C-alpha positions as CSV (number, residue, x, y, z in Angstrom):
1,M,148.8,-159.9,115.1
2,S,148.0,-161.9,118.2
3,R,144.8,-161.0,120.1
4,I,144.8,-159.3,123.5
5,K,143.9,-162.0,126.0
6,L,141.4,-161.0,128.8
7,F,140.4,-162.5,132.1
8,L,137.0,-161.3,133.5
9,V,136.0,-161.3,137.2
10,D,132.4,-160.3,138.2
11,D,129.9,-162.0,140.4
12,H,127.1,-161.2,138.0
13,K,127.0,-163.6,135.0
14,M,124.8,-161.2,133.1
15,I,127.6,-158.6,133.2
16,R,130.2,-161.1,132.2
17,D,128.1,-162.2,129.3
18,A,127.5,-158.6,128.2
19,L,131.2,-157.9,128.3
20,I,131.9,-161.0,126.3
21,S,129.3,-159.9,123.7
22,Y,131.0,-156.5,123.5
23,I,134.5,-158.0,123.2
24,D,133.6,-160.7,120.7
25,T,132.7,-158.1,118.1
26,D,136.3,-156.9,118.0
27,D,139.1,-159.1,116.5
28,R,141.7,-157.4,118.7
29,F,140.5,-159.2,121.9
30,E,139.8,-162.6,123.2
31,V,138.3,-163.7,126.6
32,V,140.4,-166.6,127.8
33,G,139.1,-166.9,131.4
34,Q,136.4,-165.7,133.9
35,A,135.5,-166.1,137.5
36,N,132.6,-165.3,139.9
37,H,134.7,-163.6,142.6
38,G,138.2,-162.8,143.7
39,E,138.8,-166.1,145.5
40,E,138.0,-168.2,142.4
41,A,139.9,-165.8,140.2
42,L,143.0,-166.0,142.4
43,Q,143.0,-169.8,142.2
44,R,142.5,-169.9,138.4
45,I,145.1,-167.2,137.8
46,K,147.7,-169.1,139.9
47,E,147.0,-172.2,137.7
48,N,147.2,-170.3,134.4
49,P,148.4,-166.6,134.4
50,N,148.7,-166.6,130.6
51,F,146.7,-163.5,129.7
52,D,147.3,-159.8,129.1
53,V,144.6,-157.9,131.0
54,L,142.6,-158.6,134.1
55,L,139.2,-156.8,134.2
56,T,137.7,-157.1,137.6
57,D,134.7,-155.9,139.6
58,I,135.3,-154.4,143.0
59,V,132.3,-155.3,145.2
60,M,132.1,-159.1,145.2
61,P,131.4,-161.9,147.8
62,R,134.1,-164.2,149.2
63,M,136.9,-161.9,148.0
64,D,136.4,-158.4,146.6
65,G,138.4,-156.8,143.8
66,I,140.6,-154.8,146.2
67,E,141.7,-157.9,148.1
68,L,142.2,-159.7,144.8
69,V,144.5,-157.0,143.5
70,K,146.4,-156.9,146.8
71,N,147.0,-160.7,146.6
72,L,148.1,-160.5,143.0
73,K,150.6,-157.7,143.8
74,E,152.2,-160.0,146.4
75,I,152.8,-162.7,143.9
76,N,154.2,-160.2,141.3
77,Y,151.7,-160.8,138.4
78,G,152.9,-160.0,134.9
79,F,149.6,-158.8,133.4
80,K,147.8,-155.4,133.5
81,I,144.8,-154.8,135.7
82,A,141.7,-152.6,135.2
83,A,138.7,-152.3,137.5
84,L,135.2,-152.2,136.0
85,T,132.6,-151.0,138.5
86,M,129.8,-148.7,139.4
87,L,130.7,-145.1,140.4
88,G,130.6,-145.8,144.1
89,E,132.4,-144.8,147.3
90,T,135.6,-142.7,146.8
91,Q,137.6,-144.9,149.2
92,H,137.2,-147.9,146.8
93,I,138.6,-145.9,143.9
94,K,141.5,-144.5,146.0
95,K,142.4,-148.0,147.4
96,M,142.6,-149.5,143.9
97,L,144.7,-146.6,142.7
98,N,147.0,-147.1,145.7
99,Y,147.6,-150.7,144.5
100,G,148.7,-149.3,141.1
101,I,146.0,-150.6,138.8
102,N,146.3,-149.5,135.2
103,G,142.6,-148.5,134.6
104,Y,139.4,-147.7,136.3
105,I,136.3,-148.1,134.0
106,L,132.7,-147.4,134.9
107,K,130.0,-150.0,134.1
108,S,128.0,-147.2,132.6
109,A,130.7,-146.8,129.9
110,D,129.7,-147.7,126.4
111,Q,131.3,-150.4,124.2
112,P,133.7,-148.1,122.4
113,E,135.1,-146.7,125.7
114,I,135.5,-150.1,127.3
115,L,137.4,-151.4,124.3
116,R,139.5,-148.3,124.0
117,A,140.3,-148.5,127.7
118,L,141.4,-152.2,127.4
119,E,143.7,-151.4,124.5
120,E,145.2,-148.4,126.4
121,V,145.8,-150.5,129.5
122,H,147.3,-153.4,127.4
123,N,149.7,-150.9,125.7
124,G,151.1,-149.9,129.0
125,N,149.1,-146.7,129.4
126,T,146.6,-145.8,132.1
127,Y,143.0,-145.2,131.6
128,Y,140.5,-143.7,134.0
129,S,136.9,-142.8,133.1
130,P,136.6,-139.0,133.4
131,Q,133.9,-139.3,136.0
132,V,136.3,-141.3,138.3
133,T,138.9,-138.5,138.4
134,S,136.1,-135.9,138.7
135,T,134.6,-137.8,141.7
136,I,137.9,-138.0,143.6
137,M,138.8,-134.4,142.8
138,D,135.4,-133.2,144.1
139,H,135.9,-135.3,147.3
140,L,139.3,-133.9,147.9
141,R,138.3,-130.3,147.2
142,G,135.6,-130.7,149.8
143,E,138.1,-132.0,152.3
144,K,140.5,-129.1,151.5
145,S,137.7,-126.5,152.0
146,R,137.0,-127.9,155.5
147,S,140.6,-128.0,156.7
148,N,143.7,-126.0,156.8
149,P,146.2,-126.3,153.9
150,M,148.5,-129.2,154.4
151,A,152.3,-128.7,154.4
152,L,154.2,-130.0,151.4
153,E,156.6,-132.6,152.7
154,V,158.1,-133.3,149.2
155,P,160.4,-130.6,147.8
156,L,159.5,-129.7,144.2
157,T,161.4,-127.4,141.9
158,R,159.5,-124.4,140.4
159,R,159.3,-126.1,137.0
160,E,158.0,-129.4,138.6
161,K,155.3,-127.4,140.3
162,E,154.4,-125.7,137.0
163,V,154.2,-129.1,135.2
164,L,152.2,-130.6,138.1
165,H,149.8,-127.7,138.0
166,L,149.0,-128.3,134.4
167,I,148.7,-132.1,135.0
168,V,146.0,-131.5,137.6
169,K,144.2,-129.2,135.0
170,E,144.3,-132.3,132.7
171,Y,146.6,-130.8,130.1
172,S,148.2,-133.3,127.7
173,N,151.9,-133.7,127.3
174,Q,151.8,-131.6,124.1
175,E,149.7,-128.9,125.7
176,I,152.1,-128.7,128.7
177,A,155.1,-128.5,126.4
178,D,153.4,-125.6,124.4
179,E,152.3,-123.8,127.6
180,L,155.8,-123.9,129.1
181,F,157.8,-123.7,125.9
182,I,159.6,-126.9,126.5
183,S,159.9,-130.2,124.6
184,I,157.6,-133.2,125.2
185,R,160.7,-135.2,126.3
186,T,161.3,-132.6,129.0
187,V,157.7,-132.9,130.1
188,E,158.0,-136.6,130.3
189,A,161.2,-136.3,132.4
190,H,159.5,-133.9,134.8
191,K,156.6,-136.4,135.1
192,R,159.0,-139.2,135.9
193,N,160.7,-137.1,138.6
194,L,157.3,-136.1,140.1
195,L,156.2,-139.7,140.3
196,E,159.5,-140.8,141.9
197,K,159.5,-137.9,144.4
198,T,155.9,-138.5,145.5
199,G,156.0,-142.3,145.3
200,H,153.0,-142.6,143.0
201,K,152.7,-145.1,140.2
202,N,150.7,-143.1,137.7
203,V,149.6,-139.5,136.8
204,A,146.1,-140.0,138.2
205,G,147.5,-140.7,141.7
206,L,149.9,-137.7,141.3
207,A,147.0,-135.4,140.5
208,I,144.9,-136.7,143.4
209,W,147.9,-136.1,145.7
210,A,148.3,-132.5,144.5
211,V,144.7,-131.7,145.2
212,D,144.8,-133.5,148.5
213,K,147.7,-131.4,149.6
214,G,146.0,-128.2,148.5
215,L,148.9,-127.1,146.4
216,F,147.0,-124.9,143.9
217,D,144.4,-122.3,144.8
218,D,142.6,-122.4,141.5
219,I,142.1,-126.2,141.5
């Protein structure tokens, strides 16, 4: 089985070296490129985009991770992207999610979590460190408590609202199916419809949108 090829972007060599030491212990992965900042990464990626997952810091000189991802979206990259960063300002997290990144991993994560996240992202799934979702939810709950409930512009069916409610409460597909007495395939269909109706690329963005709109009183 071929290894998962990774490209690392971080302006601290010590962090890149630590990541490489983590990754080198696992035969599933191989670091094939690295860069000090977004500008250097963009140039190297244009020259050789042959890798599977880009793991990038956000706060960097010259070109930060947000601008890097924005530029890569414009040239229609074919690899997955995950951000690796400190738990910082909420707007950084939200901006990266808006660009449809596949994962958001904290630098405080241990080696098993980082490797698990990379594998999930490579397999086409999304991965967000639990603290990331918690931080955004707390921020949005605070906003909701200080303002009037927002009107829902997107018409959702009763069942879609039920599924969305359980998504926000972090139920798995199986748990949603059991709770609503429907099949997992039906749950997945409702999720696809919700993503399409709301214009979000992943479930994390969908959950954040639901909290931002103040759709559920118990969230």
